BARO-706676 format. One record per residue: residue number from 1; x, y, z negated of N, C-alpha, C, CB in turn; residue in three letters. Coordinates in nm, 4 decimals. Glycine has a CB too. Layout:
{NUM {X Y Z} {X Y Z} {X Y Z} {X Y Z} 'ALA'}
...
***
This chain:
{1 {0.0794 -0.1401 0.0075} {0.0196 -0.0152 0.0034} {0.0724 0.1248 0.0216} {-0.0263 -0.0149 -0.0960} 'TYR'}
{2 {0.0236 0.2316 0.0284} {0.1177 0.3616 0.0216} {0.0838 0.4409 -0.0985} {0.1015 0.4597 0.1519} 'TYR'}
{3 {0.1968 0.4846 -0.1262} {0.2305 0.5626 -0.2762} {0.2090 0.7182 -0.2172} {0.4241 0.5300 -0.3531} 'MET'}
{4 {0.1823 0.7923 -0.3043} {0.1913 0.9250 -0.2658} {0.3388 0.9813 -0.2914} {0.0841 1.0044 -0.3411} 'GLU'}
{5 {0.3748 1.0438 -0.1970} {0.5063 1.1159 -0.2192} {0.5107 1.2435 -0.3070} {0.5582 1.1546 -0.0883} 'LYS'}
{6 {0.5661 1.2290 -0.4196} {0.5628 1.3258 -0.5231} {0.6609 1.4572 -0.4706} {0.6167 1.2515 -0.6682} 'LYS'}
{7 {0.6124 1.5724 -0.4560} {0.6825 1.6856 -0.4300} {0.7921 1.6546 -0.3278} {0.7352 1.7416 -0.5556} 'ASN'}
{8 {0.7561 1.5830 -0.2076} {0.8261 1.5517 -0.1082} {0.8759 1.6815 -0.0264} {0.7489 1.4592 -0.0341} 'SER'}
{9 {1.0139 1.6959 0.0200} {1.0432 1.8368 0.0673} {1.0875 1.7793 0.2047} {1.1646 1.9368 -0.0263} 'PHE'}
{10 {1.1849 1.6744 0.2340} {1.2530 1.6542 0.3563} {1.1887 1.4692 0.3565} {1.4582 1.6969 0.3448} 'LEU'}
{11 {1.1480 1.4358 0.4745} {1.1057 1.3029 0.4783} {1.1640 1.2195 0.5829} {0.9710 1.2997 0.4898} 'ASN'}
{12 {1.2175 1.0937 0.5590} {1.2748 1.0117 0.6388} {1.1730 0.8804 0.6537} {1.4163 0.9839 0.5836} 'GLY'}
{13 {1.2380 0.8063 0.7220} {1.1651 0.6772 0.7351} {1.1681 0.5787 0.6083} {1.2250 0.6035 0.8551} 'GLY'}
{14 {1.2860 0.5552 0.5476} {1.2878 0.4896 0.4072} {1.2604 0.5414 0.3009} {1.3865 0.4479 0.3749} 'LYS'}
{15 {1.3295 0.6781 0.2999} {1.3343 0.7649 0.1837} {1.2842 0.9113 0.2062} {1.4745 0.7684 0.1349} 'ILE'}
{16 {1.2517 0.9600 0.1022} {1.2097 1.1307 0.0952} {1.3204 1.1975 -0.0093} {1.0249 1.1614 0.0213} 'TYR'}
{17 {1.3350 1.3162 0.0281} {1.4025 1.4138 -0.0701} {1.3026 1.4967 -0.1406} {1.5023 1.5094 0.0017} 'LEU'}
{18 {1.3490 1.5231 -0.2542} {1.2494 1.6221 -0.3640} {1.3761 1.6912 -0.4425} {1.1232 1.5143 -0.4970} 'ARG'}
{19 {1.3271 1.7968 -0.4981} {1.3911 1.8739 -0.6023} {1.4180 1.7619 -0.7273} {1.2886 2.0086 -0.6477} 'SER'}
{20 {1.5166 1.7956 -0.7772} {1.5501 1.7132 -0.9313} {1.4380 1.8007 -1.0179} {1.7499 1.7365 -1.0087} 'LEU'}
{21 {1.3995 1.7323 -1.1037} {1.3280 1.7824 -1.2195} {1.3567 1.7121 -1.3520} {1.1858 1.7743 -1.1927} 'ASN'}
{22 {1.3254 1.7945 -1.4595} {1.3526 1.7413 -1.5947} {1.3213 1.5869 -1.6264} {1.2732 1.8243 -1.6886} 'LYS'}
{23 {1.2299 1.5474 -1.5491} {1.1810 1.4042 -1.5815} {1.2695 1.3100 -1.5372} {1.0506 1.3698 -1.5231} 'ASP'}
{24 {1.3325 1.3278 -1.4281} {1.4469 1.2593 -1.3760} {1.5310 1.1994 -1.4957} {1.5323 1.3582 -1.2881} 'ASP'}
{25 {1.5521 1.3023 -1.5716} {1.6663 1.2710 -1.6976} {1.5870 1.1599 -1.7911} {1.7094 1.4339 -1.8071} 'ALA'}
{26 {1.4809 1.1155 -1.7801} {1.4072 1.0211 -1.8592} {1.4277 0.8872 -1.8099} {1.2656 1.0516 -1.8620} 'ASP'}
{27 {1.4819 0.8881 -1.6796} {1.4952 0.7500 -1.6006} {1.6417 0.7012 -1.6225} {1.4637 0.7672 -1.4298} 'GLY'}
{28 {1.6937 0.6275 -1.5119} {1.8077 0.5822 -1.5400} {1.9247 0.6602 -1.4894} {1.8086 0.4615 -1.5006} 'ASN'}
{29 {1.8787 0.7765 -1.4183} {1.9546 0.8755 -1.3451} {2.1047 0.9298 -1.4547} {1.8302 1.0148 -1.3067} 'TYR'}
{30 {2.0752 0.9494 -1.5689} {2.1863 0.9782 -1.6445} {2.2754 0.8535 -1.6654} {2.1428 1.0362 -1.7718} 'PRO'}
{31 {2.2396 0.7252 -1.6406} {2.3252 0.6311 -1.6577} {2.4278 0.6034 -1.5455} {2.2540 0.5264 -1.6856} 'ASN'}
{32 {2.4033 0.6598 -1.4082} {2.4585 0.6228 -1.3246} {2.6205 0.6791 -1.3530} {2.3810 0.6593 -1.2088} 'TRP'}
{33 {2.6374 0.7892 -1.3993} {2.7637 0.8328 -1.4143} {2.8624 0.7831 -1.5190} {2.7511 0.9528 -1.4279} 'PHE'}
{34 {2.7927 0.6553 -1.5850} {2.8466 0.5856 -1.6888} {2.8743 0.4425 -1.6137} {2.7453 0.5831 -1.8221} 'ASN'}
{35 {2.8404 0.4376 -1.4987} {2.8767 0.3098 -1.4399} {2.9902 0.3009 -1.3606} {2.7798 0.2642 -1.3667} 'ASP'}
{36 {3.0843 0.2199 -1.3974} {3.2256 0.2242 -1.3343} {3.2107 0.2038 -1.1790} {3.3253 0.1042 -1.3989} 'LEU'}
{37 {3.1132 0.0869 -1.1726} {3.0976 0.0409 -1.0231} {3.0463 0.1730 -0.9253} {2.9751 -0.0924 -1.0169} 'GLU'}
{38 {2.9136 0.2073 -1.0128} {2.8656 0.3297 -0.9039} {2.9463 0.4363 -0.8769} {2.7464 0.4004 -0.9440} 'VAL'}
{39 {3.0555 0.4551 -0.9877} {3.1451 0.5947 -0.9898} {3.2721 0.5534 -0.9215} {3.1824 0.6592 -1.1527} 'CYS'}
{40 {3.2972 0.4218 -0.8636} {3.4170 0.3700 -0.8318} {3.5007 0.4697 -0.7363} {3.3924 0.2356 -0.7705} 'GLN'}
{41 {3.4330 0.5640 -0.6414} {3.5031 0.6270 -0.5616} {3.4845 0.7584 -0.5969} {3.4788 0.5976 -0.4367} 'TYR'}
{42 {3.4238 0.8221 -0.6775} {3.4012 0.9560 -0.6953} {3.4653 1.0160 -0.8128} {3.2683 0.9774 -0.6998} 'ASN'}
{43 {3.4504 1.1341 -0.8547} {3.4925 1.1862 -0.9678} {3.4205 1.1833 -1.0890} {3.5167 1.2946 -0.9454} 'GLY'}
{44 {3.3188 1.0997 -1.1100} {3.2764 1.0816 -1.2137} {3.3104 0.9477 -1.3027} {3.1624 1.1011 -1.1877} 'HIS'}
{45 {3.2484 0.9308 -1.4241} {3.2965 0.8007 -1.4942} {3.4533 0.8467 -1.5432} {3.2951 0.6515 -1.3759} 'TYR'}
{46 {3.4331 0.9713 -1.6155} {3.5665 1.0220 -1.6840} {3.5294 1.0510 -1.8311} {3.6305 1.1644 -1.6099} 'ARG'}
{47 {3.4092 1.1201 -1.8377} {3.3630 1.1686 -1.9625} {3.2341 1.1160 -1.9476} {3.3725 1.3223 -1.9908} 'ILE'}
{48 {3.1719 1.0558 -2.0839} {3.0410 0.9949 -2.0900} {2.9338 1.0887 -2.0820} {3.0252 0.9194 -2.2074} 'PRO'}
{49 {2.8262 1.0488 -1.9895} {2.7231 1.1602 -1.9531} {2.5963 1.1159 -2.0640} {2.6704 1.1539 -1.7635} 'ASN'}
{50 {2.5354 1.2090 -2.0662} {2.4203 1.1799 -2.1480} {2.2876 1.2479 -2.1130} {2.4531 1.2133 -2.2813} 'THR'}
{51 {2.1646 1.2026 -2.1676} {2.0354 1.2810 -2.1169} {2.0554 1.4308 -2.1327} {1.8998 1.2385 -2.2015} 'LYS'}
{52 {2.1108 1.4678 -2.2392} {2.1136 1.6019 -2.2710} {2.1933 1.6863 -2.1620} {2.1730 1.6158 -2.4090} 'GLU'}
{53 {2.2984 1.6281 -2.1217} {2.4056 1.6871 -2.0383} {2.3497 1.6937 -1.8786} {2.5485 1.5901 -2.0539} 'LYS'}
{54 {2.2766 1.5958 -1.8586} {2.2009 1.5930 -1.7550} {2.0658 1.7003 -1.7275} {2.1658 1.4640 -1.7604} 'THR'}
{55 {2.0008 1.7071 -1.8386} {1.9143 1.7910 -1.8442} {1.9675 1.9628 -1.8162} {1.8555 1.7582 -1.9751} 'LEU'}
{56 {2.0829 1.9708 -1.8852} {2.1523 2.0827 -1.8622} {2.1787 2.1218 -1.7384} {2.2529 2.0785 -1.9174} 'LYS'}
{57 {2.2297 2.0182 -1.6816} {2.2794 2.0341 -1.5383} {2.1684 2.0387 -1.4384} {2.3730 1.9190 -1.4994} 'TYR'}
{58 {2.0280 1.9832 -1.4617} {1.9343 1.9979 -1.3935} {1.8751 2.1400 -1.3795} {1.8578 1.9135 -1.4349} 'ILE'}
{59 {1.8805 2.2038 -1.5367} {1.8164 2.3328 -1.5563} {1.9416 2.4491 -1.4717} {1.7891 2.3606 -1.7508} 'GLU'}
{60 {2.0704 2.4227 -1.4643} {2.1660 2.4914 -1.4109} {2.1242 2.5200 -1.2731} {2.2891 2.4252 -1.4224} 'SER'}
{61 {2.0614 2.4418 -1.2019} {2.0293 2.4129 -1.0567} {1.9315 2.5265 -1.0263} {1.9627 2.2580 -1.0283} 'LEU'}
{62 {1.8577 2.5576 -1.1160} {1.7651 2.6647 -1.0943} {1.8148 2.8022 -1.0512} {1.6950 2.6807 -1.2105} 'ALA'}
{63 {1.9270 2.8476 -1.1236} {1.9753 2.9695 -1.1045} {2.0952 2.9530 -1.0157} {2.0029 3.0360 -1.2314} 'ASN'}
{64 {2.1366 2.8475 -0.9409} {2.2078 2.8481 -0.8611} {2.2123 2.9026 -0.7106} {2.2209 2.7588 -0.8745} 'SER'}
{65 {2.3136 2.9675 -0.6911} {2.3044 3.0565 -0.5508} {2.3824 2.9679 -0.4455} {2.3840 3.2243 -0.5638} 'SER'}
{66 {2.4822 2.8685 -0.4882} {2.5709 2.7990 -0.4229} {2.5458 2.6342 -0.4239} {2.6981 2.8396 -0.4807} 'ASP'}
{67 {2.4490 2.5767 -0.4776} {2.4334 2.4465 -0.5003} {2.2799 2.4135 -0.4998} {2.5029 2.4108 -0.6270} 'THR'}
{68 {2.2517 2.3009 -0.3791} {2.1106 2.2579 -0.3671} {2.1396 2.1018 -0.3866} {2.0306 2.3039 -0.2143} 'ILE'}
{69 {2.0474 2.0635 -0.4887} {2.0567 1.9236 -0.5254} {1.9057 1.8438 -0.4962} {2.1028 1.9180 -0.6895} 'VAL'}
{70 {1.8987 1.7466 -0.4242} {1.7713 1.6724 -0.4016} {1.7958 1.5368 -0.4651} {1.7310 1.6596 -0.2432} 'PHE'}
{71 {1.6666 1.4734 -0.5118} {1.6623 1.3482 -0.5663} {1.6424 1.2791 -0.4456} {1.5605 1.3237 -0.6753} 'ALA'}
{72 {1.7027 1.1450 -0.4108} {1.6701 1.0706 -0.3242} {1.5781 0.9626 -0.3711} {1.7762 1.0315 -0.2690} 'ILE'}
{73 {1.4364 0.9311 -0.2911} {1.3310 0.8489 -0.3425} {1.3037 0.7685 -0.2390} {1.2121 0.9175 -0.3913} 'VAL'}
{74 {1.2958 0.6379 -0.2670} {1.2347 0.5444 -0.1722} {1.0917 0.5711 -0.1460} {1.2482 0.4071 -0.2200} 'GLU'}
{75 {1.0658 0.5415 -0.0358} {0.9322 0.5552 0.0243} {0.8288 0.4708 -0.0416} {0.9365 0.5212 0.1680} 'ASN'}
{76 {0.8647 0.3496 -0.0257} {0.8018 0.2359 -0.0807} {0.7475 0.2328 -0.2170} {0.8848 0.1406 -0.0731} 'GLU'}
{77 {0.8472 0.2783 -0.3053} {0.8104 0.2445 -0.4409} {0.8470 0.3846 -0.5280} {0.8975 0.1018 -0.4937} 'THR'}
{78 {0.8369 0.4972 -0.4778} {0.8720 0.6253 -0.5236} {0.9889 0.6233 -0.6348} {0.7451 0.6907 -0.5772} 'ASN'}
{79 {1.0839 0.5353 -0.6362} {1.1928 0.5248 -0.7088} {1.2881 0.6191 -0.6953} {1.2421 0.4188 -0.6917} 'LYS'}
{80 {1.3344 0.6884 -0.7876} {1.4647 0.7759 -0.7720} {1.5732 0.6836 -0.7714} {1.4887 0.8849 -0.8889} 'HIS'}
{81 {1.6421 0.6830 -0.6563} {1.7661 0.6034 -0.6597} {1.8907 0.6719 -0.6699} {1.7754 0.5261 -0.5488} 'VAL'}
{82 {1.8815 0.7757 -0.6074} {2.0338 0.8650 -0.5762} {1.9881 1.0033 -0.5902} {2.1125 0.8452 -0.4043} 'GLY'}
{83 {2.1227 1.0902 -0.5622} {2.1064 1.2472 -0.5293} {2.2078 1.2800 -0.4291} {2.1278 1.3476 -0.6606} 'ASN'}
{84 {2.1732 1.3766 -0.3858} {2.2441 1.4200 -0.2610} {2.2470 1.5846 -0.2814} {2.1580 1.3661 -0.1117} 'VAL'}
{85 {2.3721 1.6292 -0.2621} {2.3806 1.8045 -0.2561} {2.4361 1.8504 -0.1645} {2.4474 1.8767 -0.3566} 'SER'}
{86 {2.4317 1.9679 -0.1456} {2.5049 2.0611 -0.0716} {2.5566 2.1568 -0.1567} {2.4310 2.1209 0.0292} 'LEU'}
{87 {2.6780 2.1678 -0.1754} {2.7273 2.2408 -0.2972} {2.8500 2.3212 -0.2289} {2.7751 2.1321 -0.4326} 'SER'}
{88 {2.9151 2.4426 -0.3042} {3.0033 2.5353 -0.2613} {2.9743 2.5960 -0.1225} {3.1290 2.4765 -0.2653} 'LYS'}
{89 {2.8311 2.6413 -0.1345} {2.7776 2.6755 -0.0076} {2.8339 2.8254 -0.0113} {2.6052 2.6543 0.0086} 'ILE'}
{90 {2.8842 2.8512 0.0920} {2.9783 2.9945 0.1191} {2.8580 3.0630 0.2625} {3.2058 2.9412 0.1949} 'ASN'}
{91 {2.7700 3.1640 0.2059} {2.6801 3.1931 0.2861} {2.7636 3.3136 0.4020} {2.5472 3.2443 0.1917} 'TRP'}
{92 {2.8912 3.3588 0.3834} {2.9402 3.4139 0.4760} {3.0139 3.3405 0.5739} {2.9991 3.4966 0.4310} 'ILE'}
{93 {3.0978 3.2419 0.5148} {3.1484 3.1448 0.6103} {3.0452 3.0369 0.6775} {3.2549 3.0706 0.5379} 'ASP'}
{94 {2.9402 3.0375 0.5923} {2.8346 2.9364 0.6633} {2.8788 2.8066 0.6571} {2.8081 2.9637 0.8128} 'ARG'}
{95 {2.9480 2.7816 0.5291} {2.9744 2.6141 0.5259} {2.9496 2.5879 0.3943} {3.1309 2.5538 0.5670} 'ASP'}
{96 {2.9379 2.4461 0.3689} {2.9061 2.3814 0.2525} {2.9351 2.2178 0.2438} {2.7647 2.4118 0.2324} 'ALA'}
{97 {2.9827 2.1737 0.1325} {3.0278 2.0623 0.0826} {2.9132 1.9437 0.0706} {3.0886 2.0997 -0.0447} 'ASP'}
{98 {2.8919 1.8422 0.1378} {2.7915 1.7546 0.1196} {2.8393 1.6491 0.0279} {2.7443 1.7031 0.2450} 'ILE'}
{99 {2.7468 1.5882 -0.0758} {2.8143 1.4753 -0.1373} {2.6830 1.3842 -0.1978} {2.9307 1.5312 -0.2617} 'SER'}
{100 {2.6856 1.2728 -0.2101} {2.5825 1.1689 -0.2339} {2.6402 1.0712 -0.3506} {2.5500 1.0848 -0.0907} 'ILE'}
{101 {2.5400 1.0386 -0.4089} {2.5459 0.9206 -0.5061} {2.4251 0.8425 -0.4809} {2.5529 0.9633 -0.6607} 'ILE'}
{102 {2.4366 0.7097 -0.4531} {2.3327 0.6046 -0.4623} {2.3505 0.5293 -0.6099} {2.3503 0.4953 -0.3312} 'ILE'}
{103 {2.2707 0.5569 -0.7132} {2.2892 0.5223 -0.8350} {2.2472 0.4068 -0.8769} {2.2489 0.5995 -0.9025} 'GLY'}
{104 {2.1245 0.3717 -0.7947} {2.0432 0.2291 -0.8209} {2.1137 0.1117 -0.7333} {1.8682 0.2423 -0.7689} 'GLU'}
{105 {2.1833 0.0308 -0.8003} {2.2838 -0.0672 -0.6996} {2.1543 -0.1345 -0.6162} {2.4027 -0.2113 -0.8008} 'LYS'}
{106 {2.0629 -0.1594 -0.6419} {1.9466 -0.2394 -0.5582} {1.9354 -0.1712 -0.4271} {1.7921 -0.2384 -0.6329} 'ASP'}
{107 {1.9543 -0.0477 -0.4244} {1.9330 0.0528 -0.3126} {2.0523 0.0412 -0.2246} {1.9156 0.2048 -0.3652} 'ALA'}
{108 {2.1516 -0.0232 -0.2620} {2.3084 -0.0225 -0.2053} {2.2695 -0.1002 -0.0454} {2.4448 -0.1390 -0.3303} 'TRP'}
{109 {2.3246 -0.0437 0.0567} {2.3085 -0.1525 0.1569} {2.1718 -0.1345 0.2419} {2.3089 -0.2961 0.0795} 'GLY'}
{110 {2.1088 -0.0428 0.2365} {1.9898 -0.0278 0.2823} {1.9543 0.0926 0.3861} {1.9184 -0.0218 0.1718} 'LYS'}
{111 {2.1007 0.1571 0.4075} {2.0872 0.2750 0.5082} {2.0581 0.3939 0.4403} {1.9788 0.2553 0.6126} 'GLY'}
{112 {2.0331 0.4197 0.3323} {1.9782 0.5435 0.2642} {2.0834 0.6597 0.2590} {1.9326 0.5076 0.1152} 'TYR'}
{113 {2.2071 0.6263 0.2351} {2.2978 0.7253 0.2591} {2.3055 0.7640 0.3942} {2.4175 0.6902 0.2157} 'ALA'}
{114 {2.2991 0.7074 0.5111} {2.3084 0.7598 0.6548} {2.1623 0.8597 0.6693} {2.3135 0.6124 0.7785} 'LYS'}
{115 {2.0676 0.7830 0.6201} {1.9203 0.8539 0.6597} {1.9342 0.9954 0.5753} {1.7616 0.7484 0.6005} 'GLU'}
{116 {1.9774 0.9873 0.4645} {1.9794 1.1204 0.3646} {2.0683 1.2386 0.4237} {2.0471 1.0796 0.2083} 'THR'}
{117 {2.1754 1.1692 0.4808} {2.2977 1.2957 0.5303} {2.2167 1.3226 0.6258} {2.4735 1.2616 0.5857} 'TRP'}
{118 {2.1495 1.2439 0.7359} {2.1163 1.2916 0.8611} {1.9977 1.4188 0.8161} {2.0561 1.1546 0.9648} 'ARG'}
{119 {1.9051 1.3897 0.7340} {1.8083 1.4940 0.6687} {1.8834 1.6071 0.6292} {1.7318 1.4414 0.5435} 'LEU'}
{120 {1.9998 1.5661 0.5583} {2.0320 1.7044 0.4672} {2.1332 1.7997 0.5800} {2.1371 1.6566 0.2907} 'LEU'}
{121 {2.1986 1.7132 0.6650} {2.2570 1.7783 0.7691} {2.1627 1.8884 0.8745} {2.3142 1.6625 0.8446} 'ILE'}
{122 {2.0821 1.8305 0.9143} {1.9699 1.8971 0.9941} {1.9060 2.0171 0.8983} {1.8476 1.7776 1.0376} 'ASP'}
{123 {1.8827 1.9930 0.7659} {1.8403 2.1021 0.6780} {1.9451 2.2126 0.6962} {1.8277 2.0551 0.5244} 'TYR'}
{124 {2.0710 2.1497 0.6359} {2.1887 2.2613 0.6225} {2.1941 2.3462 0.7793} {2.3612 2.1708 0.5848} 'GLY'}
{125 {2.1953 2.2886 0.8717} {2.2210 2.3623 1.0237} {2.0576 2.4462 1.0506} {2.2611 2.2101 1.1782} 'PHE'}
{126 {1.9676 2.3834 1.0313} {1.8366 2.4198 1.1020} {1.7464 2.5099 0.9999} {1.7522 2.2766 1.1477} 'ASN'}
{127 {1.7866 2.5149 0.8877} {1.7098 2.5715 0.7797} {1.7879 2.6713 0.7150} {1.6654 2.4716 0.6830} 'VAL'}
{128 {1.9148 2.6453 0.6714} {1.9900 2.7213 0.6098} {2.0953 2.8055 0.6748} {2.0347 2.6527 0.5300} 'LEU'}
{129 {2.0863 2.7616 0.8074} {2.1871 2.8457 0.9107} {2.3188 2.8510 0.8885} {2.1591 2.9829 0.9199} 'ASN'}
{130 {2.3805 2.7200 0.8187} {2.4904 2.6638 0.8230} {2.5558 2.6441 0.9438} {2.4783 2.5669 0.7691} 'LEU'}
{131 {2.7030 2.6646 0.9459} {2.7747 2.6546 1.0828} {2.8438 2.5037 1.0830} {2.8984 2.7855 1.1013} 'HIS'}
{132 {2.8842 2.4909 0.9550} {2.9899 2.3830 0.9158} {2.9506 2.3022 0.7852} {3.1348 2.4548 0.8898} 'ARG'}
{133 {2.9270 2.1692 0.7896} {2.9288 2.0996 0.6743} {3.0384 1.9895 0.6492} {2.8069 2.0463 0.6656} 'ILE'}
{134 {3.0990 1.9937 0.5515} {3.2182 1.9012 0.5170} {3.1972 1.7985 0.3753} {3.3529 2.0069 0.4912} 'TYR'}
{135 {3.2807 1.7079 0.3874} {3.2748 1.6298 0.2781} {3.4352 1.5631 0.2574} {3.1517 1.5185 0.3025} 'CYS'}
{136 {3.4402 1.5083 0.1404} {3.5622 1.4200 0.0993} {3.5196 1.3193 0.0570} {3.6521 1.4645 0.0055} 'GLY'}
{137 {3.5941 1.2069 0.0936} {3.5673 1.0538 0.0415} {3.7245 0.9893 0.0008} {3.4837 0.9477 0.1843} 'THR'}
{138 {3.6985 0.9066 -0.0892} {3.8234 0.8229 -0.1213} {3.8420 0.7304 0.0043} {3.8056 0.7305 -0.2657} 'HIS'}
{139 {3.9894 0.7167 -0.0087} {4.0445 0.6404 0.1073} {3.9947 0.5118 0.1091} {4.1889 0.6323 0.1088} 'LYS'}
{140 {3.9488 0.4507 0.0121} {3.9069 0.3036 0.0106} {3.7643 0.3116 0.0186} {3.9533 0.2189 -0.1188} 'GLU'}
{141 {3.6844 0.4121 0.0337} {3.5348 0.4153 0.0392} {3.5001 0.3871 0.1852} {3.4723 0.5584 -0.0114} 'ASN'}
{142 {3.5279 0.2794 0.2282} {3.4922 0.2501 0.3940} {3.3632 0.2915 0.4136} {3.4982 0.0905 0.4468} 'ILE'}
{143 {3.2609 0.2341 0.3435} {3.1191 0.2816 0.3528} {3.0804 0.4183 0.3881} {3.0619 0.2618 0.2366} 'GLY'}
{144 {3.1375 0.5156 0.3170} {3.1182 0.6403 0.3263} {3.1845 0.6994 0.4632} {3.1676 0.6981 0.2029} 'MET'}
{145 {3.3286 0.6631 0.4720} {3.3829 0.7043 0.6099} {3.3075 0.6592 0.7202} {3.5172 0.6566 0.6324} 'GLN'}
{146 {3.2273 0.5244 0.7033} {3.1392 0.5130 0.8343} {3.0348 0.5987 0.8538} {3.0788 0.3904 0.8472} 'LYS'}
{147 {2.9815 0.6217 0.7193} {2.8587 0.7075 0.7247} {2.8963 0.8365 0.7944} {2.7994 0.7376 0.5790} 'VAL'}
{148 {2.9887 0.8930 0.7595} {3.0310 1.0417 0.8093} {3.0706 1.0175 0.9608} {3.1718 1.1133 0.7154} 'ALA'}
{149 {3.1400 0.9215 1.0204} {3.1796 0.8864 1.1333} {3.0399 0.8894 1.2145} {3.2592 0.7543 1.1256} 'GLN'}
{150 {2.9379 0.7983 1.1851} {2.8224 0.7617 1.2577} {2.7386 0.8965 1.2711} {2.7422 0.6415 1.1830} 'SER'}
{151 {2.7494 0.9936 1.1964} {2.6848 1.1108 1.1892} {2.7563 1.2249 1.2856} {2.6801 1.1490 1.0412} 'LEU'}
{152 {2.8717 1.1940 1.3391} {2.9500 1.2849 1.4213} {3.0373 1.3772 1.3450} {2.8627 1.3633 1.5052} 'GLY'}
{153 {3.0586 1.3292 1.2081} {3.1426 1.3899 1.1301} {3.3095 1.3533 1.2130} {3.1128 1.3278 0.9641} 'MET'}
{154 {3.4051 1.4662 1.2046} {3.5175 1.4421 1.2474} {3.5994 1.4427 1.1371} {3.5525 1.5207 1.3432} 'ILE'}
{155 {3.7156 1.3436 1.1210} {3.8362 1.3644 1.0281} {3.9059 1.4837 1.0495} {3.9341 1.2590 1.0392} 'GLU'}
{156 {3.9277 1.5727 0.9463} {3.9988 1.6948 0.9376} {4.1514 1.6529 0.8889} {3.9198 1.7992 0.8330} 'GLU'}
{157 {4.1300 1.5772 0.7911} {4.2690 1.5807 0.7211} {4.2641 1.4770 0.5914} {4.3057 1.7459 0.6675} 'GLY'}
{158 {4.3912 1.4553 0.5404} {4.3986 1.3894 0.4247} {4.4539 1.4580 0.3125} {4.4623 1.2826 0.4438} 'VAL'}
{159 {4.3883 1.4768 0.2105} {4.4406 1.5245 0.0736} {4.5330 1.4179 0.0012} {4.3151 1.5575 -0.0233} 'PHE'}
{160 {4.6614 1.4506 0.0027} {4.7435 1.3282 -0.0546} {4.7130 1.3241 -0.1985} {4.9080 1.3398 -0.0331} 'LYS'}
{161 {4.7003 1.2017 -0.2809} {4.6734 1.1778 -0.3824} {4.6254 1.2662 -0.4897} {4.7513 1.1280 -0.4025} 'GLU'}
{162 {4.4945 1.2832 -0.4172} {4.3911 1.3834 -0.4686} {4.2905 1.3511 -0.5744} {4.3153 1.4243 -0.3625} 'ALA'}
{163 {4.2844 1.2259 -0.6025} {4.1836 1.2017 -0.7265} {4.2680 1.0669 -0.7854} {3.9917 1.1653 -0.6740} 'ILE'}
{164 {4.2346 1.0770 -0.9377} {4.2815 0.9915 -1.0120} {4.1898 0.8819 -1.0535} {4.3309 1.0532 -1.1075} 'PHE'}
{165 {4.1903 0.7594 -1.0484} {4.0974 0.6657 -1.0485} {4.1907 0.5209 -1.0862} {4.0147 0.6704 -0.8989} 'LYS'}
{166 {4.1208 0.4371 -1.1826} {4.1830 0.3067 -1.2198} {4.3343 0.3300 -1.2351} {4.1532 0.1927 -1.1093} 'LYS'}
{167 {4.3817 0.4521 -1.3084} {4.5320 0.4600 -1.3518} {4.6217 0.5052 -1.2332} {4.5858 0.3134 -1.4049} 'GLY'}
{168 {4.5669 0.5295 -1.1220} {4.6628 0.5831 -1.0051} {4.5891 0.6933 -0.9208} {4.7083 0.4565 -0.8997} 'GLN'}
{169 {4.6877 0.7319 -0.8430} {4.6184 0.8488 -0.7363} {4.5802 0.7706 -0.5997} {4.7414 0.9890 -0.6919} 'TYR'}
{170 {4.4671 0.8482 -0.5378} {4.4226 0.8118 -0.4076} {4.4210 0.9256 -0.3242} {4.2942 0.7501 -0.4086} 'PHE'}
{171 {4.4189 0.9038 -0.2054} {4.3963 0.9949 -0.1222} {4.2650 1.0407 -0.0893} {4.4497 0.9626 -0.0290} 'ASP'}
{172 {4.2098 1.1599 -0.0610} {4.0789 1.2022 0.0028} {4.0892 1.2175 0.1242} {4.0234 1.3144 -0.0407} 'ILE'}
{173 {4.0022 1.1572 0.2182} {3.9929 1.1765 0.3410} {3.8685 1.2952 0.3673} {3.9728 1.0357 0.4042} 'ILE'}
{174 {3.8959 1.4025 0.4480} {3.8297 1.4992 0.4593} {3.7549 1.4863 0.6067} {3.9165 1.6130 0.4332} 'ARG'}
{175 {3.6017 1.5180 0.5966} {3.5424 1.5015 0.7394} {3.4645 1.6527 0.7478} {3.4241 1.3485 0.7563} 'TYR'}
{176 {3.4310 1.6750 0.8726} {3.3332 1.7856 0.8962} {3.2596 1.7716 1.0070} {3.3909 1.9092 0.9051} 'ALA'}
{177 {3.1594 1.8496 1.0230} {3.0534 1.8399 1.1396} {3.0257 1.9842 1.1655} {2.9086 1.7535 1.1011} 'ILE'}
{178 {3.0374 2.0467 1.2742} {3.0084 2.1598 1.3036} {2.8882 2.1725 1.4019} {3.1197 2.2132 1.3442} 'ILE'}
{179 {2.8014 2.2869 1.3803} {2.7004 2.2832 1.4528} {2.7223 2.3645 1.5802} {2.5941 2.3214 1.3778} 'ASP'}
{180 {2.7275 2.2831 1.6931} {2.7807 2.3409 1.8246} {2.6576 2.4443 1.8681} {2.8128 2.2101 1.9492} 'LYS'}
{181 {2.5436 2.4249 1.8180} {2.4248 2.5255 1.8765} {2.4171 2.6555 1.7979} {2.2710 2.4554 1.8668} 'ASN'}
{182 {2.4885 2.6863 1.6959} {2.5090 2.7899 1.6268} {2.6330 2.8259 1.5726} {2.4355 2.7859 1.5465} 'ASN'}
***
């Protein structure tokens, strides 16, 4: 059966994006950042996360002029499975950093990241009037590299030993896409 998409903002085939809200902190969301496997390739899982910290983060977004975060929600279940953001938005140079976390492991491997990024890149270019969207990913995060490449992002360079995880430094590979129509 069809469940109502609550506060849907951007709609995809398998997922939809909506604003994060305080109720999200009551779910599993705060725990994503305390899960080593979920955070193996990102900058989280360094300082324990709490519901209180998550609420403060959600509240901070209301006044941010350079960060937009959406909850990624499964169409079929209305389950909040991850977040995606455009951050470091520079309104003069018209660029932003895109990042994603799929925190619910049962949502891995379903194509949500690619669909989510496709929606957000379109939103960034055609709604926010951005010119360039970029990201960085851990050199061992092959899945994210494939997503970036499949959406037309071009490798721009490598930040050598730029992230410290598991007791060692790893390279970050940088990708970007430019809106050729704008």
